[in-house]
N, CA, C and O atoms as a MOPAC input file, in Angstrom:
PM7 MOZYME 1SCF
protein

 N     36.49400 1   -12.52200 1    91.77100 1
 C     37.64600 1   -13.62000 1    91.14600 1
 C     38.57500 1   -12.70300 1    91.24400 1
 O     38.41600 1   -11.51400 1    90.96800 1
 N     39.79600 1   -13.32500 1    91.72500 1
 C     40.97700 1   -12.46500 1    91.82700 1
 C     42.21700 1   -12.77300 1    90.88700 1
 O     42.66900 1   -13.89400 1    90.65100 1
 N     42.64200 1   -11.65800 1    90.43400 1
 C     44.37200 1   -11.78100 1    89.74700 1
 C     44.97400 1   -12.30300 1    90.75900 1
 O     44.60900 1   -12.19100 1    91.92900 1
 N     46.02200 1   -12.96100 1    90.32100 1
 C     47.43200 1   -13.19900 1    91.07400 1
 C     48.42700 1   -12.41100 1    90.61800 1
 O     48.19200 1   -11.80900 1    89.57000 1
 N     49.08400 1   -12.31500 1    90.94000 1
 C     50.23700 1   -10.85000 1    91.48700 1
 C     51.28700 1   -11.43700 1    90.28800 1
 O     51.37600 1   -12.54900 1    89.76800 1
 N     51.98200 1   -10.27100 1    90.10600 1
 C     53.16100 1   -10.14200 1    89.68600 1
 C     53.88900 1   -11.17700 1    89.84700 1
 O     53.73700 1   -12.10300 1    89.05100 1
 N     54.74000 1   -11.27600 1    90.77700 1
 C     54.95600 1   -12.66900 1    91.52500 1
 C     55.10000 1   -13.60300 1    91.37600 1
 O     56.14000 1   -14.21600 1    91.13900 1
 N     53.57200 1   -14.09800 1    91.53500 1
 C     53.02300 1   -15.15200 1    91.18500 1
 C     53.19700 1   -15.57100 1    89.17600 1
 O     53.14700 1   -16.74500 1    88.81000 1
 N     53.37000 1   -14.52200 1    88.24800 1
 C     53.52800 1   -14.93900 1    86.77900 1
 C     55.12000 1   -15.18000 1    87.07600 1
 O     55.79000 1   -16.01200 1    86.46400 1
 N     55.61600 1   -14.33900 1    88.09200 1
 C     56.88400 1   -14.73100 1    87.65200 1
 C     57.35200 1   -16.27100 1    88.05500 1
 O     57.98300 1   -17.03700 1    87.32700 1
 N     56.90700 1   -16.51200 1    89.32100 1
 C     56.91100 1   -18.26900 1    89.85100 1
 C     56.64800 1   -19.09200 1    88.49800 1
 O     57.39800 1   -19.79000 1    87.81500 1
 N     55.69300 1   -18.84600 1    88.40900 1
 C     55.20300 1   -19.76200 1    86.94600 1
 C     56.17800 1   -19.78300 1    85.65800 1
 O     56.24800 1   -20.78500 1    84.94700 1
 N     57.14200 1   -18.27700 1    85.33100 1
 C     57.46000 1   -18.90500 1    84.26400 1
 C     58.87100 1   -18.99200 1    84.72700 1
 O     59.71000 1   -18.68000 1    83.88200 1
 N     59.25900 1   -19.31800 1    85.78200 1
 C     60.80700 1   -20.04400 1    86.36900 1
 C     59.82800 1   -21.21700 1    86.78200 1
 O     60.51600 1   -21.89800 1    87.54200 1
 N     58.70700 1   -21.75100 1    86.69000 1
 C     58.40700 1   -23.03600 1    87.04200 1
 C     58.90700 1   -23.85600 1    85.21100 1
 O     59.50500 1   -24.85500 1    84.81300 1
 N     58.18900 1   -22.64700 1    84.60500 1
 C     57.99300 1   -23.56000 1    83.21000 1
 C     60.08100 1   -23.69000 1    82.48500 1
 O     60.74200 1   -24.62800 1    82.04000 1
 N     60.39800 1   -22.13600 1    82.75200 1
 C     61.59000 1   -22.26900 1    82.17900 1
 C     62.78900 1   -23.67500 1    83.18800 1
 O     63.92100 1   -23.93200 1    82.77800 1
 N     62.36200 1   -24.15100 1    84.07200 1
 C     62.79700 1   -24.87500 1    85.05200 1
 C     62.19900 1   -26.70000 1    84.33500 1
 O     63.04900 1   -27.54100 1    84.04300 1
 N     61.31100 1   -26.86400 1    84.24100 1
 C     60.54500 1   -27.91600 1    84.10700 1
 C     60.32600 1   -27.92900 1    82.48500 1
 O     60.84500 1   -28.89600 1    81.92600 1
 N     59.72700 1   -27.12600 1    81.75900 1
 C     58.97400 1   -27.47100 1    80.94700 1
 C     60.31500 1   -27.09500 1    79.60800 1
 O     60.21000 1   -26.27400 1    78.69700 1
 N     61.26100 1   -27.81900 1    79.84900 1
 C     62.51200 1   -27.51300 1    78.51400 1
 C     63.30100 1   -28.24600 1    77.60800 1
 O     64.47600 1   -28.31800 1    77.24800 1
 N     62.07400 1   -28.82500 1    77.34800 1
 C     62.29200 1   -30.40700 1    76.05600 1
 C     61.59800 1   -29.95000 1    74.61700 1
 O     60.38400 1   -29.74700 1    74.63200 1
 N     61.97800 1   -29.86300 1    73.97400 1
 C     61.53500 1   -28.78900 1    72.13300 1
 C     61.61300 1   -29.88000 1    71.38600 1
 O     62.58900 1   -30.59600 1    71.16300 1
 N     60.36900 1   -29.97100 1    70.96400 1
 C     60.70800 1   -31.10000 1    69.47600 1
 C     60.04900 1   -30.58700 1    68.64500 1
 O     59.02500 1   -29.95800 1    68.90900 1
 N     60.64000 1   -30.80600 1    67.13700 1
 C     60.50100 1   -30.33800 1    66.12900 1
 C     59.93300 1   -31.50400 1    65.16600 1
 O     60.60900 1   -32.38100 1    64.62900 1
 N     58.50500 1   -31.30800 1    65.06800 1
 C     58.06700 1   -32.07800 1    64.12200 1
 C     58.09400 1   -31.33700 1    62.41500 1
 O     58.39500 1   -30.20700 1    62.03000 1
 N     57.59000 1   -32.67800 1    61.62900 1
 C     57.29100 1   -32.31500 1    60.16000 1
 C     56.21400 1   -31.73000 1    59.84100 1
 O     55.54000 1   -31.07100 1    60.63300 1
 N     55.88800 1   -31.95300 1    58.38900 1
 C     54.70200 1   -31.20600 1    58.13600 1
 C     53.75700 1   -31.66000 1    58.17200 1
 O     52.76700 1   -31.02300 1    57.81200 1
 N     53.66600 1   -32.91300 1    58.60800 1
 C     52.29800 1   -34.13400 1    59.03200 1
 C     52.44300 1   -33.87000 1    60.60300 1
 O     51.79100 1   -34.65400 1    61.29200 1
 N     52.95300 1   -33.20400 1    61.07600 1
 C     52.64700 1   -33.38600 1    63.20300 1
 C     53.70200 1   -34.53500 1    63.59600 1
 O     53.80700 1   -34.77100 1    64.80000 1
 N     54.58900 1   -35.36100 1    62.58700 1
 C     55.79300 1   -36.69700 1    63.03000 1
 C     56.95100 1   -36.06900 1    64.06600 1
 O     57.54000 1   -35.13000 1    63.53200 1
 N     57.29600 1   -36.29100 1    65.07700 1
 C     58.28600 1   -35.62200 1    66.08100 1
 C     59.65800 1   -36.36000 1    65.04300 1
 O     59.83200 1   -37.47400 1    64.54800 1
 N     60.24500 1   -35.40000 1    65.05500 1
 C     61.57500 1   -35.63100 1    64.20300 1
 C     62.85300 1   -35.82100 1    65.43400 1
 O     63.63700 1   -36.75700 1    65.59200 1
 N     62.73400 1   -34.84900 1    66.01400 1
 C     63.87200 1   -35.46400 1    67.07500 1
 C     63.87400 1   -34.04400 1    68.21700 1
 O     64.06200 1   -32.94900 1    67.68700 1
 N     63.63900 1   -34.08900 1    69.95100 1
 C     63.50500 1   -33.81500 1    70.55000 1
 C     64.66200 1   -33.48300 1    71.74100 1
 O     65.09300 1   -34.50900 1    72.26900 1
 N     65.25900 1   -32.16400 1    72.27200 1
 C     66.06000 1   -31.96500 1    72.55100 1
 C     66.15600 1   -31.35100 1    73.82000 1
 O     64.98800 1   -31.45300 1    74.19700 1
 N     66.87300 1   -30.67800 1    74.89400 1
 C     67.22600 1   -30.25200 1    76.10500 1
 C     68.26000 1   -29.04500 1    76.14700 1
 O     69.41800 1   -29.04100 1    75.73100 1
 N     67.58500 1   -28.07700 1    76.72300 1
 C     68.97700 1   -27.08100 1    76.98800 1
 C     70.41000 1   -27.71900 1    77.30000 1
 O     71.50000 1   -27.14800 1    77.32200 1
 N     70.08000 1   -29.17100 1    77.55500 1
 C     71.38100 1   -29.99100 1    77.63800 1
 C     72.30900 1   -30.11300 1    76.42000 1
 O     73.53900 1   -30.16000 1    76.43600 1
 N     71.43100 1   -30.16000 1    75.29000 1
 C     72.33900 1   -30.20600 1    73.75300 1
 C     72.70700 1   -28.84500 1    73.81000 1
 O     71.98400 1   -28.15900 1    74.53300 1
 N     73.63000 1   -28.27700 1    73.24600 1
 C     74.45600 1   -27.29200 1    72.66900 1
 C     73.63300 1   -26.56400 1    71.60700 1
 O     73.95900 1   -25.40800 1    71.33500 1
 N     72.73000 1   -27.05600 1    71.06300 1
 C     71.68400 1   -26.90400 1    69.99900 1
 C     70.50500 1   -26.07300 1    70.88800 1
 O     70.07100 1   -25.18500 1    70.15500 1
 N     69.93200 1   -26.04900 1    72.01300 1
 C     69.03100 1   -25.20000 1    72.59500 1
 C     69.91400 1   -24.61400 1    73.74200 1
 O     70.94000 1   -24.99300 1    74.30700 1
 N     68.96500 1   -23.36900 1    73.86700 1
 C     69.16900 1   -22.66000 1    74.79100 1
 C     67.93600 1   -21.69800 1    74.87900 1
 O     67.31800 1   -21.39500 1    73.85800 1
 N     67.54900 1   -21.17100 1    76.24900 1
 C     66.79700 1   -19.99000 1    76.78600 1
 C     67.44400 1   -18.85400 1    76.08000 1
 O     68.67500 1   -18.85700 1    76.07600 1
 N     66.71500 1   -17.71100 1    75.37600 1
 C     67.48600 1   -17.04100 1    74.70800 1
 C     66.64900 1   -15.35800 1    75.26800 1
 O     67.11100 1   -14.27300 1    74.91600 1
 N     65.25400 1   -15.51100 1    76.26500 1
 C     65.22700 1   -14.46900 1    76.74800 1
 C     65.85300 1   -14.01200 1    77.91300 1
 O     66.77600 1   -14.69300 1    78.36000 1
 N     65.44000 1   -12.73400 1    78.62500 1
 C     66.31800 1   -12.21000 1    79.39700 1
 C     65.44800 1   -12.53800 1    80.68400 1
 O     64.22100 1   -12.58600 1    80.59900 1
 N     66.23900 1   -12.80300 1    82.09800 1
 C     65.47300 1   -12.63300 1    83.59700 1
 C     64.27400 1   -11.57600 1    83.79000 1
 O     64.22400 1   -10.34600 1    83.75100 1
 N     63.47800 1   -12.43200 1    83.98000 1
 C     62.00300 1   -11.34700 1    84.27600 1
 C     61.00800 1   -11.15800 1    82.96700 1
 O     59.82800 1   -10.93200 1    83.23400 1
 N     61.32800 1   -11.22100 1    81.80200 1
 C     60.68600 1   -10.97800 1    80.41600 1
 C     59.64300 1   -12.29400 1    80.75000 1
 O     59.88900 1   -13.43800 1    81.13500 1
 N     58.17100 1   -11.48800 1    80.37300 1
 C     56.81900 1   -12.37800 1    80.16500 1
 C     56.99900 1   -13.10000 1    79.20700 1
 O     56.46900 1   -14.18400 1    79.45200 1
 N     57.59200 1   -13.09300 1    77.96500 1
 C     57.48000 1   -14.37500 1    77.54500 1
 C     59.03700 1   -15.13900 1    77.42100 1
 O     60.19100 1   -14.71100 1    77.45700 1
 N     58.61100 1   -16.07300 1    77.30600 1
 C     60.03700 1   -17.03400 1    77.49400 1
 C     60.14900 1   -17.76300 1    75.98600 1
 O     59.29000 1   -18.39000 1    75.36600 1
 N     61.57200 1   -17.43400 1    75.62400 1
 C     61.91600 1   -17.80300 1    74.05200 1
 C     63.36900 1   -19.29400 1    74.51000 1
 O     64.46900 1   -19.27800 1    75.06300 1
 N     62.36600 1   -20.50100 1    73.79200 1
 C     62.98000 1   -21.79600 1    73.97600 1
 C     64.09400 1   -21.81000 1    72.23300 1
 O     63.16200 1   -22.03300 1    71.46100 1
 N     65.01300 1   -21.74200 1    71.56200 1
 C     65.44300 1   -21.67600 1    70.71200 1
 C     66.42000 1   -23.09000 1    70.44400 1
 O     67.04000 1   -23.80500 1    71.23100 1
 N     66.29500 1   -23.12000 1    69.36500 1
 C     66.78700 1   -24.65000 1    69.06100 1
 C     67.33500 1   -24.44900 1    67.48500 1
 O     66.50400 1   -24.09900 1    66.64800 1
 N     68.63300 1   -24.65400 1    67.10400 1
 C     69.38000 1   -24.54800 1    65.76300 1
 C     69.66400 1   -25.92300 1    65.26000 1
 O     70.65800 1   -26.44800 1    65.76100 1
 N     69.00500 1   -26.61700 1    64.38000 1
 C     69.75000 1   -27.38200 1    63.71500 1
 C     70.65400 1   -27.11800 1    62.37900 1
 O     70.59200 1   -26.12900 1    61.64900 1
 N     71.44400 1   -28.16700 1    62.25600 1
 C     72.23900 1   -28.29000 1    60.55400 1
 C     71.76300 1   -29.01300 1    60.14500 1
 O     71.07600 1   -29.66600 1    60.93100 1
 N     71.74500 1   -29.48700 1    58.56200 1
 C     71.58300 1   -30.40600 1    57.67300 1
 C     73.00000 1   -31.51000 1    57.73800 1
 O     73.10700 1   -32.57300 1    57.12700 1
 N     74.09600 1   -30.82700 1    58.75500 1
 C     75.47100 1   -31.65200 1    59.15800 1
 C     75.21700 1   -33.00500 1    60.34900 1
 O     75.57700 1   -34.17400 1    60.48800 1
 N     74.40100 1   -32.03400 1    61.02600 1
 C     73.78000 1   -32.67100 1    62.24200 1
 C     73.78400 1   -34.22700 1    62.14800 1
 O     73.54500 1   -34.79500 1    61.08200 1
 N     74.03900 1   -34.83200 1    63.19300 1
 C     74.12800 1   -36.65200 1    62.33000 1
 C     72.23100 1   -37.19600 1    62.78600 1
 O     71.49700 1   -38.07900 1    62.34200 1
 N     72.07000 1   -36.19700 1    63.78900 1
 C     70.70500 1   -36.80400 1    64.02300 1
 C     69.61200 1   -36.24500 1    62.96100 1
 O     68.41600 1   -36.51000 1    63.08200 1
 N     70.16100 1   -35.40400 1    61.85000 1
 C     69.01300 1   -34.71400 1    61.12100 1
 C     69.31400 1   -35.56800 1    59.26300 1
 O     70.25900 1   -35.60200 1    58.47400 1
 N     67.86100 1   -36.13800 1    59.29100 1
 C     68.14500 1   -37.08300 1    57.73900 1
 C     67.64100 1   -36.36000 1    56.31600 1
 O     66.48200 1   -35.95400 1    56.23200 1
 N     68.25900 1   -36.27000 1    55.58300 1
 C     68.30900 1   -35.35000 1    54.52600 1
 C     67.51400 1   -35.94300 1    53.44100 1
 O     67.80400 1   -37.10300 1    53.14700 1
 N     66.48500 1   -35.32000 1    52.73300 1
 C     65.83500 1   -33.96600 1    53.05500 1
 C     65.31300 1   -34.26400 1    53.96400 1
 O     65.31800 1   -35.47700 1    54.17400 1
 N     64.69400 1   -33.50100 1    54.84300 1
 C     63.56800 1   -33.28200 1    55.74200 1
 C     62.89000 1   -31.93600 1    56.35800 1
 O     63.43600 1   -31.07900 1    57.05400 1
 N     61.53000 1   -31.99600 1    55.89800 1
 C     60.87800 1   -30.80800 1    56.41200 1
 C     60.44600 1   -30.36000 1    57.80200 1
 O     60.13000 1   -31.25700 1    58.58300 1
 N     60.39200 1   -29.16000 1    58.19700 1
 C     60.48500 1   -29.10300 1    59.52700 1
 C     59.02700 1   -27.85600 1    59.66000 1
 O     58.95300 1   -26.84800 1    58.95700 1
 N     58.33200 1   -28.12600 1    60.37400 1
 C     56.75800 1   -27.45100 1    60.06900 1
 C     56.20700 1   -27.16200 1    61.42900 1
 O     54.99500 1   -26.95100 1    61.47300 1
 N     56.97100 1   -27.10900 1    62.68800 1
 C     56.27700 1   -26.48400 1    64.40500 1
 C     57.11700 1   -27.18700 1    65.31100 1
 O     57.88100 1   -28.12900 1    65.10100 1
 N     56.88200 1   -26.65300 1    66.21100 1
 C     57.46000 1   -27.17000 1    67.48900 1
 C     56.84200 1   -27.55300 1    68.69900 1
 O     55.63100 1   -27.33400 1    68.70300 1
 N     57.38800 1   -28.15500 1    69.92500 1
 C     56.46700 1   -28.16900 1    70.83900 1
 C     57.04000 1   -28.56600 1    72.05000 1
 O     58.10300 1   -29.18600 1    72.01800 1
 N     56.44900 1   -28.27800 1    73.20800 1
 C     57.12000 1   -27.84100 1    73.99600 1
 C     56.72500 1   -28.92100 1    75.37100 1
 O     55.60600 1   -28.88900 1    75.88400 1
 N     58.04600 1   -30.04500 1    75.95400 1
 C     57.24600 1   -30.98700 1    76.96100 1
 C     57.85700 1   -30.72900 1    78.05000 1
 O     58.36300 1   -29.61300 1    78.16900 1
 N     57.94900 1   -31.54800 1    78.95700 1
 C     58.36700 1   -31.63600 1    80.48900 1
 C     58.62700 1   -33.02900 1    80.79100 1
 O     58.53700 1   -33.56500 1    81.89500 1
 N     59.02600 1   -33.65900 1    79.46900 1
 C     59.61300 1   -34.98500 1    79.19500 1
 C     60.65600 1   -35.55600 1    78.03200 1
 O     60.36900 1   -35.55500 1    76.83500 1
 N     61.82400 1   -36.01000 1    78.53700 1
 C     62.24000 1   -36.56700 1    77.32500 1
 C     61.42900 1   -37.39700 1    76.19900 1
 O     61.05700 1   -37.15100 1    75.05100 1
 N     61.35400 1   -38.25600 1    76.88600 1
 C     59.91400 1   -38.96200 1    75.78700 1
 C     58.73400 1   -39.40000 1    76.10500 1
 O     58.57200 1   -39.96600 1    77.18600 1
 N     57.87800 1   -39.25000 1    75.37600 1
 C     56.23400 1   -39.37500 1    75.41800 1
 C     56.11000 1   -37.78800 1    75.93500 1
 O     56.73200 1   -36.73700 1    75.78200 1
 N     54.81400 1   -38.30700 1    76.70700 1
 C     54.33700 1   -37.09000 1    77.78500 1
 C     53.14000 1   -36.44500 1    76.73000 1
 O     52.79400 1   -37.06700 1    75.72600 1
 N     52.68400 1   -35.39600 1    77.02100 1
 C     51.82000 1   -34.64400 1    76.12800 1
 C     52.04100 1   -32.80800 1    75.91200 1
 O     51.90900 1   -31.99400 1    76.82600 1
 N     52.35600 1   -32.51600 1    74.64800 1
 C     52.69200 1   -31.13600 1    74.59800 1
 C     52.27000 1   -30.21900 1    75.15200 1
 O     51.37100 1   -29.63000 1    74.55200 1
 N     52.65200 1   -29.71600 1    76.38700 1
 C     52.11600 1   -27.74200 1    76.61000 1
 C     52.31200 1   -27.18000 1    75.89700 1
 O     51.83500 1   -26.07900 1    76.17400 1
 N     52.96700 1   -27.14800 1    74.60900 1
 C     53.02100 1   -25.74000 1    73.66500 1
 C     53.28900 1   -26.45700 1    72.38100 1
 O     53.92700 1   -27.47200 1    72.10000 1
 N     52.48700 1   -25.46600 1    71.59600 1
 C     52.71800 1   -26.04400 1    69.76900 1
 C     52.50000 1   -24.76500 1    69.00500 1
 O     51.41800 1   -24.19600 1    68.86300 1
 N     53.39000 1   -24.47600 1    68.64300 1
 C     53.69000 1   -23.21700 1    67.73000 1
 C     54.44100 1   -24.15900 1    66.27900 1
 O     55.39800 1   -24.93300 1    66.25400 1
 N     53.32600 1   -23.57200 1    64.95300 1
 C     53.80800 1   -23.90200 1    63.90400 1
 C     54.29900 1   -22.49400 1    63.34300 1
 O     53.94300 1   -21.39000 1    63.75300 1
 N     55.60500 1   -22.90500 1    61.84300 1
 C     55.97800 1   -21.92900 1    61.22200 1
 C     55.98200 1   -23.04400 1    60.03200 1
 O     55.91100 1   -24.26900 1    59.93700 1
 N     56.16100 1   -21.40700 1    58.80800 1
 C     56.63500 1   -21.89300 1    57.60100 1
 C     57.27200 1   -22.99400 1    57.22100 1
 O     58.48100 1   -22.79400 1    57.33800 1
 N     57.09700 1   -23.81100 1    56.91500 1
 C     57.98600 1   -25.25100 1    55.95100 1
 C     58.81700 1   -24.78700 1    55.86700 1
 O     58.80500 1   -23.59900 1    55.54400 1
 N     60.13500 1   -25.53300 1    56.13600 1
 C     61.72100 1   -25.02900 1    56.09100 1
 C     61.55300 1   -27.12900 1    55.50100 1
 O     60.91000 1   -28.14800 1    55.75500 1
 N     62.47500 1   -26.69400 1    54.76900 1
 C     63.49200 1   -28.19700 1    54.24300 1
 C     64.63300 1   -28.18700 1    54.52800 1
 O     65.08000 1   -27.19700 1    53.95000 1
 N     65.53600 1   -28.73200 1    55.14000 1
 C     66.80600 1   -29.01600 1    55.06800 1
 C     67.24600 1   -30.22600 1    54.14500 1
 O     67.06300 1   -31.40600 1    54.44600 1
 N     67.85800 1   -29.77500 1    52.96600 1
 C     68.87300 1   -30.55100 1    52.00000 1
 C     69.42300 1   -31.20900 1    51.62800 1
 O     69.36700 1   -32.24800 1    50.97000 1
 N     70.73800 1   -29.93600 1    52.52900 1
 C     72.05000 1   -30.18400 1    52.07700 1
 C     72.77900 1   -29.88600 1    53.81800 1
 O     72.37400 1   -29.48000 1    54.90700 1
 N     73.90700 1   -30.32200 1    53.28000 1
 C     74.90900 1   -29.84900 1    54.97900 1
 C     74.74400 1   -28.45000 1    55.59200 1
 O     74.57800 1   -28.33500 1    56.80700 1
 N     74.78100 1   -27.52100 1    54.88100 1
 C     75.02300 1   -26.53700 1    54.82100 1
 C     73.73100 1   -25.50300 1    55.39400 1
 O     73.76100 1   -24.36100 1    55.85300 1
 N     72.65100 1   -26.42000 1    55.15000 1
 C     71.39000 1   -25.92400 1    55.61100 1
 C     71.12400 1   -25.97900 1    57.18400 1
 O     71.18800 1   -26.93100 1    57.96300 1
 N     70.80500 1   -24.65100 1    57.38500 1
 C     70.68100 1   -24.77100 1    58.72500 1
 C     68.91800 1   -23.76800 1    58.79700 1
 O     68.53500 1   -22.86000 1    58.06000 1
 N     68.14900 1   -24.48500 1    60.08700 1
 C     66.93200 1   -24.01100 1    60.39400 1
 C     67.01800 1   -23.50700 1    62.11900 1
 O     67.14300 1   -24.39700 1    62.96000 1
 N     66.95200 1   -22.23800 1    62.50500 1
 C     66.68100 1   -21.78000 1    63.97100 1
 C     65.11900 1   -21.29800 1    63.98600 1
 O     64.43900 1   -20.58700 1    63.24700 1
 N     64.85100 1   -22.13100 1    65.35300 1
 C     63.18300 1   -22.07100 1    66.00800 1
 C     63.42100 1   -21.29300 1    67.02400 1
 O     64.53400 1   -21.45900 1    67.52300 1
 N     62.69100 1   -20.41700 1    67.55300 1
 C     62.73500 1   -19.46800 1    68.53900 1
 C     61.13600 1   -20.04200 1    68.88500 1
 O     60.18000 1   -19.78300 1    68.15400 1
 N     61.04700 1   -20.81000 1    70.05200 1
 C     59.38400 1   -21.50700 1    70.72900 1
 C     59.02400 1   -20.17900 1    71.84600 1
 O     59.67600 1   -20.00900 1    72.87600 1
 N     57.68600 1   -19.15900 1    71.35700 1
 C     57.61400 1   -18.12600 1    72.72000 1
 C     56.63000 1   -18.88100 1    73.75800 1
 O     55.79300 1   -19.72900 1    73.44600 1
 N     56.83200 1   -18.52700 1    74.70700 1
 C     55.60700 1   -18.60300 1    75.59900 1
 C     55.35000 1   -17.58100 1    76.55100 1
 O     56.14500 1   -17.38000 1    77.46800 1
 N     54.10900 1   -16.79000 1    76.38800 1
 C     53.75500 1   -15.54200 1    77.29200 1
 C     53.26100 1   -15.83200 1    78.32700 1
 O     52.14000 1   -16.34000 1    78.27600 1
 N     53.81900 1   -15.65100 1    79.48300 1
 C     52.83700 1   -16.01800 1    80.83200 1
 C     52.66800 1   -14.58400 1    81.50300 1
 O     53.71200 1   -14.23300 1    82.05300 1
 N     51.56900 1   -13.60800 1    81.61100 1
 C     50.40600 1   -14.38400 1    80.97200 1
 C     49.99600 1   -14.31800 1    79.52100 1
 O     50.68900 1   -13.47000 1    78.95800 1
 N     49.58300 1   -14.59100 1    79.12700 1
 C     49.13000 1   -14.18600 1    77.30400 1
 C     47.96100 1   -12.89700 1    77.60800 1
 O     47.09000 1   -12.89700 1    78.47800 1
 N     48.24500 1   -11.88400 1    76.64700 1
 C     47.90600 1   -10.75500 1    76.68400 1
 C     47.56000 1   -10.54200 1    75.03800 1
 O     47.15700 1    -9.45300 1    74.62700 1

């Protein structure tokens, strides 16, 4: 069995960044709260070009119109579609509850290609 090349892994990472661009935040019962893409100012890719680990960041605040308080967040999921579809990557984190307009949550979802 042959290993793929370094440039092939980069092509896969480029594909992921271009197509798996929707990040969904979920509550502690695994229910979706919201799903956004980098078209929303709260979402951005924050890794450096060529990095093995892709990092998609989302920042939500209690003052955001689409956040109902109190709201507990416990995981993030990556999709290639704005609604529906299947999650390609799911990452849990320590549950955090937004209770007031001043509360803020930053989630960095990491995808490592290849995973080592």
